[in-house]
C-alpha positions in Angstrom: 98.8 143.5 143.7 101.2 146.1 142.5 104.9 146.0 142.9 105.0 148.9 145.2 102.4 147.3 147.5 104.3 144.1 147.4 107.4 145.9 148.5 105.5 147.6 151.4 104.2 144.2 152.7 107.8 142.9 152.8 109.2 146.0 154.5 106.4 146.0 157.2 107.0 142.3 157.9 110.8 142.8 158.2 110.3 145.7 160.6 107.2 144.6 162.8 107.0 140.9 162.1 106.3 138.8 165.2 105.4 135.2 164.9 101.9 134.2 166.4 101.7 131.0 168.4 99.3 128.2 167.1 97.9 126.8 170.4 97.3 123.5 168.5 101.0 122.9 169.1 101.4 119.1 169.7 103.3 117.1 167.1 100.4 115.0 165.5 98.7 114.2 162.2 96.5 117.4 162.2 99.2 119.9 163.1 100.2 122.6 160.6 103.7 123.4 162.0 104.9 119.9 163.2 103.0 117.3 161.5 103.8 113.8 162.8 102.4 110.2 162.6 100.7 110.6 165.9 97.4 111.6 167.7 99.1 113.3 170.6 96.7 115.8 172.2 93.5 114.2 171.0 91.7 111.8 173.3 88.2 110.2 173.4 86.1 107.1 173.4 86.3 106.4 169.6 89.0 104.8 167.6 91.5 107.7 167.0 94.4 107.0 164.5 96.8 108.7 162.2 95.7 108.1 158.6 97.4 108.6 155.2 94.2 108.3 153.2 93.7 111.5 151.2 95.0 114.0 153.8 94.2 117.6 153.3 97.7 118.9 154.1 101.1 117.1 154.3 101.2 113.3 154.7 98.8 112.6 157.6 95.3 113.3 158.9 93.4 112.2 162.0 90.8 109.5 161.7 87.9 109.0 164.2 85.9 105.8 163.8 82.9 104.7 166.1 84.1 101.6 168.0 82.6 98.1 167.8 80.0 97.3 170.5 80.0 100.8 172.0 78.9 102.9 168.9 76.5 105.1 170.9 79.2 106.3 173.2 82.6 105.4 171.6 82.1 108.0 168.9 84.0 111.2 170.0 87.4 112.6 170.3 88.4 116.0 172.0 91.3 118.5 172.2 91.9 120.8 175.2 94.2 123.8 175.2 95.0 126.5 177.8 93.2 129.8 177.3 92.6 133.2 178.8 89.1 133.6 179.9 87.6 136.5 178.0 90.0 136.2 175.1 88.8 135.7 171.6 90.2 132.7 169.9 90.1 132.0 166.0 89.6 128.3 165.5 90.1 126.7 162.0 89.7 122.9 161.3 89.6 121.2 157.9 87.3 118.1 158.0 85.5 115.6 155.8 83.2 112.7 156.1 84.7 109.2 156.0 83.2 105.6 155.5 79.6 105.0 156.7 79.0 108.8 157.0 76.3 109.5 159.5 76.0 113.2 160.2 79.4 113.8 161.9 79.8 117.1 163.7 81.5 119.5 165.9 79.4 119.5 169.0 79.2 119.8 172.8 82.3 122.2 173.0 83.0 123.5 176.6 84.6 126.7 177.8 83.3 128.8 174.9 80.6 131.5 174.5 78.6 131.6 171.3 79.4 128.1 170.1 76.7 126.2 168.1 76.8 122.5 166.8 78.3 122.5 163.3 77.6 119.6 161.0 80.3 118.1 158.8 78.3 117.6 155.7 80.7 116.8 152.8 83.0 114.0 151.7 85.4 116.6 150.3 87.7 118.6 152.6 86.0 121.6 153.9 87.3 124.5 156.2 85.3 125.2 159.4 86.0 128.4 161.2 84.9 130.0 164.5 85.8 133.1 166.4 84.8 132.3 170.1 85.4 133.9 173.5 86.9 131.6 176.1 84.7 131.2 179.3 87.1 128.6 180.9 90.9 128.4 181.1 90.8 124.9 179.6 88.3 124.9 176.8 87.5 121.7 175.0 86.9 120.9 171.3 84.7 117.9 170.6 84.3 116.1 167.2 81.7 113.3 166.7 81.6 110.7 164.0 77.8 110.3 164.3 74.9 111.3 166.5 73.7 109.1 169.4 70.6 108.1 167.4 71.4 105.6 164.6 75.2 105.5 165.3 76.9 102.3 164.5 80.5 100.9 164.5 82.6 102.2 161.6 81.0 105.7 161.4 84.1 107.8 160.3 85.2 111.4 160.2 88.6 113.0 159.3 90.1 116.2 160.5 93.4 118.0 159.5 95.1 121.3 159.5 93.9 122.5 163.1 94.8 126.1 164.0 93.9 128.0 167.2 95.1 131.6 167.3 94.0 135.0 168.7 92.8 137.7 166.4 95.4 139.9 164.7 98.2 137.7 166.1 99.1 136.2 162.6 102.2 138.0 161.2 104.0 135.0 159.9 104.3 134.9 156.1 104.0 131.7 154.1 107.2 130.1 152.7 108.5 130.9 149.1 107.4 128.5 146.4 109.6 127.1 143.7 108.2 127.8 140.1 108.8 125.7 136.9 107.4 125.7 133.5 106.4 123.1 130.8 104.7 122.7 127.4 105.8 126.0 126.2 104.5 127.0 122.8 104.7 130.0 120.5 101.9 131.7 122.5 101.8 130.2 126.0 103.4 128.1 128.7 102.2 126.0 131.7 103.4 127.2 135.1 103.5 125.0 138.3 105.0 125.4 141.7 105.6 123.7 145.1 103.0 124.3 147.7 103.7 127.1 150.2 103.4 126.3 153.9 102.1 128.5 156.6 101.3 128.6 160.3 97.6 129.0 159.5 97.2 128.3 155.9 97.8 129.7 152.4 94.6 131.1 150.8 96.1 132.6 147.4 98.9 132.4 145.0 99.6 135.5 142.8 101.3 135.1 139.4 103.6 137.8 138.0 104.7 138.2 134.4 107.7 140.5 134.0 106.8 142.0 137.3 103.0 142.6 136.5 100.3 140.6 138.2 98.4 138.3 135.7 96.5 135.9 137.9 95.4 134.9 141.4 94.9 131.1 141.5 93.5 130.6 145.1 94.9 127.4 146.5 95.7 126.0 143.0 99.5 125.4 142.5 99.5 126.0 138.6 98.5 128.4 136.0 98.2 128.1 132.1 99.6 131.4 130.7 98.2 132.3 127.2 98.4 135.2 124.8 102.1 135.4 124.6 104.2 136.6 121.6 106.1 134.1 119.5 109.9 134.0 119.8 109.9 136.2 123.0 111.4 135.9 126.4 109.3 136.2 129.7 110.1 136.2 133.4 107.5 134.6 135.8 107.4 134.7 139.6 104.8 133.6 142.2 103.9 135.0 145.8 101.9 133.0 148.4 99.4 134.9 150.6 97.8 133.6 153.9 94.5 134.6 155.3 96.0 137.4 157.3 97.3 138.9 154.2 101.0 137.9 154.9 103.0 137.5 151.8 105.7 134.9 151.1 109.1 136.0 149.6 109.1 136.1 145.9 109.7 132.8 144.2 112.6 132.1 141.9 112.4 133.7 138.5 111.3 131.2 135.8 112.5 132.5 132.4 110.8 131.0 129.3 111.4 131.7 125.5 108.3 131.1 123.5 108.7 129.1 120.2 108.7 130.4 116.7 105.3 130.7 115.0 103.9 127.4 113.5 105.4 126.6 110.1 102.9 125.8 107.4 104.9 126.6 104.3 105.9 123.6 102.3 109.4 123.1 100.7 109.7 123.4 97.0 109.6 120.3 94.7 112.9 118.9 93.6 114.1 117.9 90.1 115.2 114.3 90.0 117.7 112.5 87.7 119.8 109.3 87.6 123.2 108.1 86.5 125.4 105.0 86.5 122.6 102.6 86.1 123.7 98.9 86.1 121.9 95.5 86.0 120.9 95.9 89.7 121.4 99.6 90.7 121.1 103.2 89.8 122.5 106.5 91.3 119.7 109.0 92.0 120.4 112.7 92.6 118.2 115.7 92.8 118.2 119.5 93.1 118.1 121.0 96.6 114.6 121.9 97.9 114.2 125.4 99.3 112.1 126.3 102.4 111.3 129.3 104.6 112.8 127.5 107.6 114.9 124.5 106.3 114.5 121.2 104.9 115.3 118.3 107.2 114.7 115.2 105.1 114.2 113.8 101.5 112.0 110.7 101.2 112.7 108.5 98.1 109.9 106.5 96.5 110.1 103.6 94.1 107.0 102.8 92.2 105.1 104.7 94.9 106.5 102.9 97.9 109.0 104.6 100.3 112.5 103.1 100.2 114.7 105.6 102.0 115.0 108.8 104.0 118.3 110.6 103.2 118.2 113.5 105.7 119.7 116.5 104.0 121.6 114.4 101.5 120.5 115.2 97.9 121.2 111.8 96.4 120.7 108.0 97.0 122.3 104.8 95.5 119.4 102.4 94.8 120.6 98.7 94.9 118.9 95.3 94.7 117.1 96.0 91.5 116.2 93.4 88.8 118.1 93.4 85.5 116.2 94.6 82.4 113.4 96.2 84.5 111.7 99.6 84.5 111.3 101.5 87.7 109.7 104.9 88.5 111.3 107.0 91.2 110.1 110.2 92.9 111.4 112.3 95.8 109.6 114.5 98.4 111.2 117.0 100.7 110.1 117.5 104.3 110.8 120.5 106.6 111.1 120.4 110.4 107.4 121.2 110.8 106.5 118.2 108.9 105.4 120.1 105.8 105.9 118.0 102.6 106.9 119.5 99.1 105.0 118.4 96.0 106.3 115.2 94.5 109.3 115.6 92.2 109.2 114.7 88.5 108.7 110.9 87.9 112.0 109.4 86.7 111.8 106.1 84.8 114.9 104.0 84.9 115.4 100.7 83.2 118.2 98.6 84.5 120.8 97.0 82.1 120.2 93.4 80.9 122.3 90.5 82.2 124.9 89.5 79.5 123.0 86.9 77.4 125.0 84.0 76.0 122.2 81.5 75.7 121.0 80.6 72.3 117.3 80.1 71.5 116.1 76.7 70.8 115.7 75.3 67.3 112.4 75.5 65.6 110.5 72.7 63.7 109.5 73.9 60.1 106.6 72.6 58.0 105.0 73.7 54.8 101.5 73.8 53.3 99.5 75.1 50.4 102.4 74.6 47.9 101.5 75.8 44.3 103.5 76.2 41.2 105.0 79.5 42.3 104.9 79.4 46.1 104.4 77.7 49.4 103.3 78.6 53.0 105.9 78.0 55.7 105.2 77.7 59.4 107.2 76.7 62.4 107.0 76.1 66.1 108.0 79.0 68.4 111.6 79.0 69.7 112.1 79.4 73.5 114.9 81.6 75.0 116.1 82.7 78.6 115.2 86.4 77.6 113.2 86.3 74.5 113.3 85.7 70.7 113.1 88.8 68.6 113.5 87.5 65.0 113.2 84.5 62.8 115.3 84.4 59.6 114.0 82.2 56.6 116.5 80.5 54.3 115.7 79.2 50.7 118.4 76.7 49.4 120.8 78.3 51.9 120.1 82.0 51.1 118.3 84.3 53.3 114.9 85.4 51.9 113.0 87.0 54.9 113.1 88.2 58.5 109.7 87.8 60.1 110.3 89.3 63.5 108.3 87.3 66.1 105.8 85.9 63.4 106.2 82.1 63.1 105.2 81.8 59.5 106.1 83.1 56.0 104.4 83.0 52.6 107.0 82.1 50.0 106.3 83.4 46.4 108.1 83.7 43.1 109.1 80.0 42.9 109.4 78.2 39.5 107.0 75.4 38.7 108.1 71.8 38.9 111.2 72.8 41.0 112.4 71.5 44.2 113.4 73.9 47.1 114.9 73.4 50.5 113.8 75.8 53.4 115.2 76.3 56.8 114.7 78.8 59.8 116.9 80.2 62.4 115.8 82.0 65.6 117.5 85.0 67.0 117.3 86.7 70.5 117.8 90.3 71.6 121.6 89.6 72.3 122.1 88.3 68.7 122.4 84.7 69.7 121.3 82.4 67.0 119.5 79.1 67.4 120.6 75.8 65.7 119.4 75.6 62.1 115.9 73.9 61.9 115.0 70.9 60.1 115.1 71.2 56.3 111.7 71.3 54.6 111.8 70.2 51.0 108.9 71.2 48.7 108.4 70.6 44.9 106.3 73.2 43.2 103.6 72.0 40.9 103.7 71.9 37.1 102.2 75.4 36.5 99.1 77.0 35.0 100.1 77.3 31.2 101.9 80.7 31.3 105.0 80.9 29.2 108.0 81.9 31.3 110.5 84.4 30.2 113.8 82.6 30.2 117.5 83.8 30.1 117.6 82.3 26.5 115.1 84.7 25.1 115.1 87.6 27.6 118.7 88.6 27.1 119.0 88.5 23.3 120.1 92.0 22.3 118.0 92.0 19.1 114.9 91.4 21.1 112.9 94.1 22.8 110.0 92.8 24.8 106.9 95.1 24.9 104.1 93.8 27.0 101.1 95.2 28.8 101.7 92.9 31.8 104.9 91.0 32.7 104.8 88.1 35.0 108.0 86.0 36.2 108.0 83.0 38.2 111.5 83.6 39.6 113.8 86.7 40.2 114.2 89.5 37.7 117.5 91.4 37.1 117.6 94.6 35.3 121.2 95.5 34.2 122.5 92.6 36.3 122.4 88.8 36.4 123.1 88.6 40.1 119.8 89.2 42.0 121.4 88.2 45.3 118.2 86.3 46.2 116.0 89.4 45.8 112.8 89.2 43.6 113.9 92.4 41.6 117.5 93.6 41.3 118.2 96.8 39.4 121.7 98.0 38.5 120.9 101.7 38.1 118.4 104.3 39.2 114.7 103.6 39.7 112.0 106.2 39.1 108.4 105.5 40.2 105.2 107.6 41.0 104.9 105.6 44.2 106.5 102.8 46.3 104.7 100.9 49.0 106.8 98.9 51.6 105.0 96.3 53.5 107.1 96.2 56.9 107.2 92.8 58.4 108.9 94.0 61.6 107.7 96.2 64.4 106.6 99.8 63.8 108.4 101.9 66.5 105.3 103.1 68.4 106.8 101.0 71.3 108.9 104.2 72.1 105.7 105.7 73.8 104.9 102.6 75.8 105.6 102.5 79.6 108.9 100.8 80.4 110.7 102.0 77.3 114.3 102.5 78.1 115.0 106.1 76.8 118.9 106.5 76.7 120.2 109.3 78.8 121.4 112.2 76.6 124.8 112.0 78.1 125.0 108.3 77.0 123.9 109.5 73.4 126.7 112.1 73.4 129.3 109.5 74.4 128.0 107.0 71.8 128.4 109.7 69.0 131.7 110.6 70.2 132.9 107.0 70.1 131.1 105.7 67.0 130.4 108.8 64.9 126.7 108.0 64.4 123.4 107.7 66.3 122.7 104.5 68.2 120.7 101.9 66.3 121.4 103.7 63.0 123.9 102.1 60.5 127.1 103.9 59.9 128.1 105.2 56.5 130.5 102.4 56.1 127.6 99.8 56.8 125.4 101.5 54.4 128.0 101.6 51.6 128.7 97.9 52.1 125.2 96.5 52.9 122.8 99.1 51.5 119.6 99.9 53.4 116.2 98.4 53.6 113.8 101.2 53.0 111.1 99.8 55.3 113.5 99.2 58.1 115.3 102.5 57.7 112.1 104.5 57.8 111.2 102.6 61.0 114.5 103.4 62.6 114.3 107.1 61.5 110.7 107.3 63.0 112.0 105.8 66.2 114.6 108.6 66.4 111.9 111.3 65.7 109.8 109.8 68.6 112.8 109.6 70.9 113.6 113.3 70.0 110.0 114.1 71.0 110.4 112.5 74.4 113.6 114.4 74.9 111.9 117.7 74.0 109.0 117.0 76.4 111.4 116.1 79.2 113.4 119.4 78.5 110.2 121.4 78.5 109.2 119.9 81.9 112.6 121.0 83.4 112.2 124.4 81.8 108.8 124.9 83.4 110.2 124.1 86.8 113.2 126.4 86.3 110.8 129.2 85.2 108.7 128.7 88.4 111.8 128.7 90.6 113.1 131.8 88.7 109.8 133.5 89.3 110.0 132.8 93.0 113.5 134.1 93.1 112.6 137.3 91.3 109.7 137.8 94.0 112.2 137.4 96.8 114.7 139.9 95.2 111.8 142.4 94.7 110.8 142.1 98.3 114.5 142.6 99.4 114.6 145.7 97.3 111.5 147.1 98.8 112.9 146.4 102.3 116.2 148.2 101.4 114.2 151.2 100.1 112.3 151.3 103.3 115.5 151.2 105.4 117.0 154.0 103.2 113.9 156.2 103.7 114.0 156.1 107.5 
């Protein structure tokens, strides 16, 4: 219906409107205008009551039940009204079958011309309409719960919304409805409204969107609007219409705003870092994620398990960690639509160790396979609250070897027929030393007939020894008599085509193992500023005083090279992330420039 036609209806009603009288006027359960909990106006031999069981309109309907012991005759009810003989009357009654339905019907009406028996044949509410000419001044409407044949007590029928009017006498419009909306999305909304009331009955509701008709719903008091534009405001109204074409006043205006389009774009990944790591905690921080709408939460994961949601805060203080333990952390950003960013870089953090003041336990040393020039030492493993990292072997009180975690050492270069005392001390990572072990005393055997070089003949200035092979049972000093416990001591430079060092400690490939605590670069910078050399590398003063062990120094230098490789790989990962973000920024700038050019060309 157009807006002009709608206005015309309202104008005609305001000028010529005259309210028609519904001749079914008593206040009872089937009345349209003045419904009441009553059966006033209806009489009969059946059991006639007001019922709240599924009424068609309002709260009540009239129930007719065939009575006990008189089912064949106690099965009807009737309604009488005053009429004008020869006048045509429009009669409308809503009815449905009840319990023990047995062909209920409208039958045996009196005072009408042209009436025929009408069966009530549905358990659902159905409207029955007649246009009849009155032949009597007091015509009678009869309703039967069942026919005479086969009727029984309990046969039931319901009637409601009874209307008796003369043709063309209905000028009363329905009442205005109240419209509301729910479940609004980016492209639709659900409208619903209160039911309109009318002297006869509403037959249709027309829905308007911004003043344009979009639907006729019949007697349904709701409509699902679709096809709307996102982020747009709309006004909706509803008009009720009765069977005579009378229109209700326009309802209230229900204004809705459709939602933004669904957001399917995920936020960008963040870059995670840590600082202030202690024995039981670490401080995480990360770069802010970007999103087309906005990030609403960051979720923090430890070893793959969620431990926190920080909202829009780009940091989290992790507590309750175990000392000397490695943890992997990641962070995922989330936007309001629930889109998740790719996982951040995996950040490995190793907590600091608890101060260790506990010494390892003493070991028990024994020897075997003693010869004229050597013996095989072995000892029980030392125990420690954290862990033993080295065993130091002493011969006659002088250190001769560090075996790492190996619980044995093959002593060589001893003199035949000589007594030696050996002890071992265990050391943990904190530098705590165990008590000295038991002393193992061994006596080397007599020898195998080889003449030893002695200080008496080796150091005579007039003697130059020339030999193809030179063997010594004890230490050799060249240019010095103080070998400091070393098998060969040279006071001067040494030239050789090759030197092989058999390292007894660990080769530093442990740097590439999971859980290795790679020192943060800012900590390395602070260490250099304070000490003037790299961590775990001896200072110039220490080298000048103690010298260096080639095997151990090569291992330390290789460890630094491997750590440097890890730093380079980490920096490369951050460079790749920054390059990707820079590329995205350039794309955005390019689109902005294109939009600006488009605006300038208009």
